N, C-alpha and C positions, 0 to 999 in steps of 0.2 A: 509597694512601700518597702523599702531597706529595714530590716527587724535592727534594733537596736539591743544588743545582748547583756544582760545582767545578770548571769550566770555565772556557778565558779571553776569559769573555764569549759571551752575554749571562749574567748573575750573579741569584742569586734575589733578591728586592725584598719589602720588609718592604707586610705587609697593611697599614699605615696610608698609606703613600706610595702603592697602586697605588686607596686607596681616595679619593684627590685626584684621580682622574682622573673618578670618577662626577659631581664637581661640574656644575653647569646652566652648558650652553652660555653664552659670551657674544659680541657681534659683533667681530668682529676689524679694524674699522675703530671701536671706540667705545674712547673715554677710558680705564678699564677696561682693556681690551687694552694701550693703550701701556703704564698705571702696571705692570701685571706683568710686559710685556717689560724695562720701565726696573729693575723690581728684581730679576729675576733675572740679567739684565746685568752689576749692581752686586753682588751677590755674589759673580757668576762672574770680575771685577778684582778679590775676595780669591783666590779661586783659582787663578789665574792670577796671580798677583805682579805685575798689570801695571794700566795708566793705558792701556792702547790700548782702542781699540773692541770692544766684544766683536761678534758674530753669531751669529744661532740661524738654522740651517737644520732644515728637515722635510724629512731624509735622512738618510743614512749617514754614518759618518764618511768614505768612499769615496770620496761627491760633492763633499765640499769639497776633499779631497785634489785630485782629479781639475780642481773649477772655481780653485783657487788655481796649480797648475801650469799651466795656462792661462793664467789673469789677470795673471799677473807675471813669465812669462818671455820677453823680449826677445830674448835672442841663442841663451845655449846653456842649459841645464841640464846639474849634475853631480851623480849622482847616486848616493847614497853608502847600500850595503846590505850584512846581515847577517842574510838571513832572505826570508820570501815578501814580507812588507810592502811591505818597503824597494825590493825588487825591482816592484812595485806601482808607484810612484811611476812607474819607468822607462815598462814599460806602457802610464801614460796619458799620459803624452807623445808615445812615437812614437804612438799614437791619434787622437789631436790634431794632427799633424804637427808636432811641436816637435821642435826639435832637442835632442837629451839624449847623454850617454852613461853606461856603469852604472859603477860603483866595489865591488867585492865584498871584505869583509873574509872573511879566511880562517874555517874553519868552527870554529864555536866562539868566534870570537876578536870583540873589539869593535869598532867602527870607531873609527881615533885622528886625535889632533889633527895628527900628521905623516900620514897619511893626505888627509888635508884639506888641508894645507898646501902639498904635492904638486901636487895635483891644480890648486888655484887661482893659485898660483903663474905659472903656465901663461898666464893672463890670458885665458882660452879663453870663462870663464864668466860668467854677471852672475846665477845662482840656484842656490842648492845646497836638497837635502832631506837631512833626517835621519831617520830611526824613533828617538825618544827609546830607547823600549822595545819591542822586536819580540817581538811573542807565540809567533810561530813556534817561533823559538832560546830563547827566555826570557833574551834578554841585554838589558841597559839600558846606553847608552853613555856614554861621560863625557864627559856636554854641559859639562861647566865648561871641560873642557882644549880640546873644540873650539873652546868661543864666544870663546877668548883668542886663537886663532889666526883666526877669521873676524871680527874685529876689525878686524886690519891692514887687511881689503879691504872699504874703508866702501862701494864700487859693487856689493856683492853683496846679496840679496834672499834669507834665511835663511825656508825651512820648515819645520817641525817637526811628526812625527806625535806627538802627545801622546797620540794615545785610549787605551794602556792603562796609562796614567801619571798623566793628571789626576786629583786625586783622591785618587791613592794612594801616589805619589812626587813628591817636591816638584820642580817646575820654574817657577824663578822668571824668569818672561818677561823681563822688563825688563832686572833684571842681566843676562841673559846676550845680552841683544839681539837677541833672536830679533826676527822680521818679523812672518811668519805661525805661529800653534800651534793646530793642530786636534784635538778630543777629541770622544769619543760619550757619548751619555746611561747605553748599558749594559755600562760595563765597573766601574770604581772610583768612578763617581759613584752608582752603587748606584739605577739606575733601567731603568726598562725601556728596550728598542731604537725607534728611531723618530725620534731629533732629534741633531745634530750639532752643534757650537760651535766656533769662531774667534777666535783676538783677533790684529787688523791694524792695523800698523803706520800710522802718517800717509807715513813710506818707501814701502811699498811700497804705497800708495794711488796715489802719485806713479809708481809704475812703471807700476803698470794705466791710468793716464788717459793712458801713450804708446803701448799697443798695444792695437789695432783691431777683434778678432776675439776677444771673450773669450765670448762666448754670451752669453745672458740669462738662466734658472733660477742659474743657477753664476758672474753673475759678480760678483766680489766687490764692483767700482766701482759696482754699481750697489745691490748690498745695503750698502755704507758709505754710500752719499749719500742713500736713502732712508731710514734709518735717522734720517739728521740733516732731511733733508725735512721727514718724517711722524710726528716727536717717535716712535721707538721703533714704527714699525710696516715692513712687510716688503712685497715687492714681489708676492707673493699669499699665500694662505690659510693661515698657521701652524698647526700643531697645538696646539692652544688647550688641551684635557684635557693632553696632554703637559706643558704650559706651569706647569700647575694643580700637577704633581706634582713637577717640576724645584724648583721655588721654594720648597716643602715640604721639601724634601730640603736641597735647599743650607743651612737655617736648621739642620738637623740635623746637617749636615756642620760648619757653621761654631759648633755647639753643642759638639762634639767637641772643636774644637782642631784646626787642620790640623797642629800638629806632635805631638799624640797621635796622630790619624789615620794621620802618616805612622808614627811608631814601631811603631803596632799592625802595619800593614804589614809594617815590618821584621822584629818578632815572627814572623810568618805564616812569611814567606819561608825564617826559620832553619830553624823548627818542619820542614816540610815538607824542605828541603836534608842537615837532619840524617837525618831517619827516612830517607830515598831513599840515602844515604850506605849506610844499613843492608847493600842490594838490590846497586846500581845504580853507574853512574857518573854524573854531571852532565855533561849537553849541553857547557853554558853554562863557559868559564872562571869557579872560584869569586866572583872577587874582582867579575866584571861579569853574576850571577846579579839575575834583575830578582828585586821583591819582591813583584809582582805575581802572577805566573806562573812556577811551573817545571818545566822541560825537561829531560827526564830518559831516559838509553839504554836503551832495550831490551834488554839483555845477556843476560837472561834466556830471550828468545825469545817471550816470552811473546804467545797470542794476545790483543791489547786490546780489540778486541770481545767477545769472549768474558769477560774482564776484566770489562767495562763492563757487561756482562749481568748477573754476578753482584753488582755493587753496586749495581744499578736495583734487582733486591729486596730489597733492605734499604735505597733511596730513597737512593741517592746517582748522580754522575753525573760520573765526571773524563772527559779529553777524549783523541783519539789525537794522533799527532805531526799536522802539518801538508804538505801538500804534499807533497817529493820526502822528506820528514822521516817520513810516514808509515808506520806501523808497527815502526821501528828507533828509534823516539821515541814516549811517550806526555808529554801536562801536566795539570797541577792548577794550576788557578788559586784565587788564594787572595789577592781584592781585595773592594772594598765595605768591607758591613758585616758580615762572614766573622765569625766571634769562633774565640777560641782553643782553647773547650769545641768547639762546631762542626767547627775540621780535626782537633782529637784523635781526634775521633767516626769523622770519615771515615780517618786510620788507623789506626786499632782495626781496622777491617774491611777496611782493606787488608791489610794486617798477616795478618790470618787466613786472608785468598784466597791472600794468596801463597804465606805456607808450606805453606796444605793444598793447593794445587792445583799451585803452581808451579815452588816449590822443590822439590818432591817427584818430579815431572817432569824436571827439568833434573838430576836426581843422577845 
């Protein structure tokens, strides 16, 4: 039985998209490779709502996060977090010998513009990081409000983790003034894991030029300038089969229409939240709940691993809580090409299992 994934990535990928990866391999230094990479970049600029250069990386999103905080922090980084992946920026900074401070929001709460303003007003920082959509806590941070504060501090380079929002939740990079926005293929874009994407501003690149030790493979300045010098070529061999799938899937996304896609994700989020509230509290303040992943408090003290084993027999998989939220919460992913019908099928099965197995046990 083929299992349907309702986890916060990787997502189930359509067969026609997977089939693109079986195309004949081409040389990575050919005109055809440049054309493919240019085509992908131009489509991604539309999805990121940016005119900034797009960088494609044969890596995870985490790799580009690490490369970014290393390439663009000169003085000190302010890392804002409301979950595991926000904290990760801080961990990566410290392991790269970068001065950084961590500022956490309260449990289940968003990062606010007031938090950001209070920190930046100290003048101690030249770079900040924010996770737009935190998959551990299911929080979408109010990025529009935050952006208005950051615009008061023109010296700040702003890095955003858009890994679980790009392609599912609208994020207008240029309008918001985001300098570096990072995404991965295996979430809202509906592709297999294996590649990461970043949009990069000229302001960020100017900062990188003043920093000596940026590494090599993940040096944003090297990546940025190589694309220009070599006509959409990269410093090392990229994952060309993945690029065939990316180019094809981006056409499908644009044909669906970005606003239609965002609305579909909002509908999916509402369906899961409405269902969850019949049994459980939401972990996140509802006004900031994500439209791509819902984090739900395990108030019935269910054995989440057992729940998943029962779901797998029916052809579904959801996710346990992440990090220190394991077993205290569980998560349902509803992103990429997920349909209302597929989600309702999952919920019908969850309903039946919870009523029979776990509601009786907690009575």
